[in-house]
N, C-alpha and C positions, 0 to 999 in steps of 0.2 A: 557383471558389476557389483556381482556382490557376492559372497558362500550360500546365505543366508534364501531360502530355496523352501517355498512352504509345501512344496510338493499337492499344490493342486492346478487344473485347469481351466484357471477363474480369471475373471478381468479385474476382478479386487484384488484377489493373491496377486498379482504381476505386477499394478501399478503399487504396489506396497513394498514390494520386493525392491522398484526404481526408485521413489521417492522416498520411503520409508528410515534412510536411512538420518543419523542425526545432522542436522546443517540444511540439507537438500530442497528444501520444501525454500527456507530464507533463500538460498541461492537464488532460484527457481523468482520467488519471489523480486527480488532486486534485480532478476534479470529482467522481467515481464515487466519492468518501470522504461527501462533501453536499456541496450550495448554497455556493456560495464568492461575496461579494463582490467587483470587483475589486482593491483594496487586498489582499483573505486572497489572491487567488490571487497578486500580484505579490510578498508576503513569503514563500510556501511556493514560490517561483520565483526565489533569490537566481540574479542574471545576465540574467534574461531582458530584452531591451531591453523597454521598454515602448510604444511603436511596435509591435513584434512579440507580445503581449501584446493591445491592441488589434486588431492585422490577426488574429491567429489567430482568436481570437472571431467577430469576423465573418465568417469562414469559415466557421468552424462553425454559425452563427448561419443564414447560407444554405443552408446543406446539411440545417438540419432535425434537428441533433445536440446544441446549445445552446439555452437560450431565457434570457430572462430576464426576472423578475418586480421587477415594476412596486413601490417601496417600500412596504408599509403598518404601521398603528400607529404606534410608536419608530422605525423602523429608515427611516433618509433615505438609502439606496445601495440602487442594483440589486442583487438576487441575481442568481445564474447558478448555473444547474443543467440537467441534462441529461436532452434528452425522452425518452419512448421509443423512440426509433430509437436517441438515444444509449446508452440503458441496456441497449439490445443487445447491448451493444462490451462487453459487462464480460467473459465468459467470453474473447473473443481477446485480451484487455488481461490479464487474470490467468494465461491461458498465455502470453504475451508473457513476462511479469514469473516468473513459474517456472521459461520457460526462458532465460532471461538470469542467474537469481538462479543455477542450474547450475554455472556456469561462473567464481562470482566468490568469493573466499574472504573478502580484507581489504579497505579499504577504500583506493582511493589516492588520492595523495597531494592532499587541497584535498578531497575528495569529503563531503558533509556525507549525516546524515538527517533528513530534514522528519517533520513529524506523520502528513503526509498517505501519502510513504513507508513509514514503519512502519510507519501503518496498514495500509497496501496490503497491505502485506509478511506480516503476520499474519494476514487474509480469505486468504491466495495459500496463505499455511503450513494451517490449517485447513480448506480447499478444501470438501468435500460431507461431510465423517468427521462421521457420525452417532457421538454420546455419551450412552451410557445414560441414563436419560432421570430416572433420580435425581438426578444429577450437578446440582449447582446449587452452583456457584463463579465466582469471578471474582476476575479479575487486574487489576493496576494494572503496564502495564511503563512504564520508563523505559530511554531509553534515549540519553545527552548530557542536551543540555535541554528532549526533549521527549517527548511524555507520546503511554500509549494505555492503552486498556483491553482484555480481554477477557473474555468471560460462556459458560462453557459451562453450558447450562440448556435443558430441554426436548428433548435428544437433539441441540442443535444446538449450534456455537460461532457466538461474532459479535464482529465487532473496531471497535472504535469511539475518533474520539479523544477526550485530556483521561483526567483520574485520576478515578474514582467515591470521595464516602467511603464507608471502613467495609467493601470490599476486603480477599478472605481472604489474601489473599499480593499482595506489594509485589516486584516485581523491579525490577533498578539492574544493566543488562547497557550491557557495551560491545560492539566488534566479535566479541567471541568467543561470542556468543549465535547466531551467523551457524552454527558448530561444535556448537551442542546443535538447531538446527533441522533442520541435517543430517545427524543421528545420529551423528557424528564426535567429538563430546564428550556425555558421560554428566552425566545431571544432576549424579550426587554429587563428577562430576572437577569441574563448571562452576563448584561453591560451593567446591569444596577451595584450587582454583585461583587464585580469588578474579573469574573470568572474568564471575559472579552476583556479588551480593547479596541477601539474604533478607530481608523482617522479614514473617513469618508461618511456616505448617508447611509443612515442608522438601517432607514427601512430596505439598503439591498439585503443587510445580514437577516431581515424575517425572511430576506425570497431564499436564502442559503441555508436557514435554519427548517425553514419549511419546505425543503425543496432536497436536500441529502440529510438520510436517514439513515442509524444502525440500531435500529432497539434490541434494547433487554430479553433475555429471554424469560421467562414469566414465570421461574421460578426464583432468578434473583431479586423478582421484586415482589415475588408473593412473601408476605410478613411472616415473623420469622416466633 
């Protein structure tokens, strides 16, 4: 995969050799959300050089982490997806995402939100939370120009890209949604301050805010 070897018979060292290259973790994040064409990956990773994307995909294929599916039907492009070995990275990617989010409150200049990043963030916020089996609620979430949706059904929470028709609640949010997920901004205050706008029953947003959670790390909240 790379000429960078750490010379240690260690699982962490081997993992770092495979996934520690620039852009690799974000490629894996996007593929964890769902299979992608090369053009989809390039569009969702603005700033990645095309030769870097091609190289990283080839490296990940060689490691048995990513595979490509031949075009079928009307589809004319190769589609990349995670192999079972690649899917094993899911818990590690979520743990890293949760850890990183614990230290971030507002976007830095030039930082954007993508469909894959917000979907992955919502999945991290859902975690392994078990909700009441009688809940059957669908949320559309729009942050900037990107859209995702969350479904609480059958005791579980799922998050996927895109809007769904006839959602029970539509949430349009700015950066303030981060404080809601951290639990430092209540659902009521988020609406009152304009951090989020709702179309639907506000009580469902309280459910959303109480259930999906990515807390800030203690040092971020500590007084300076």
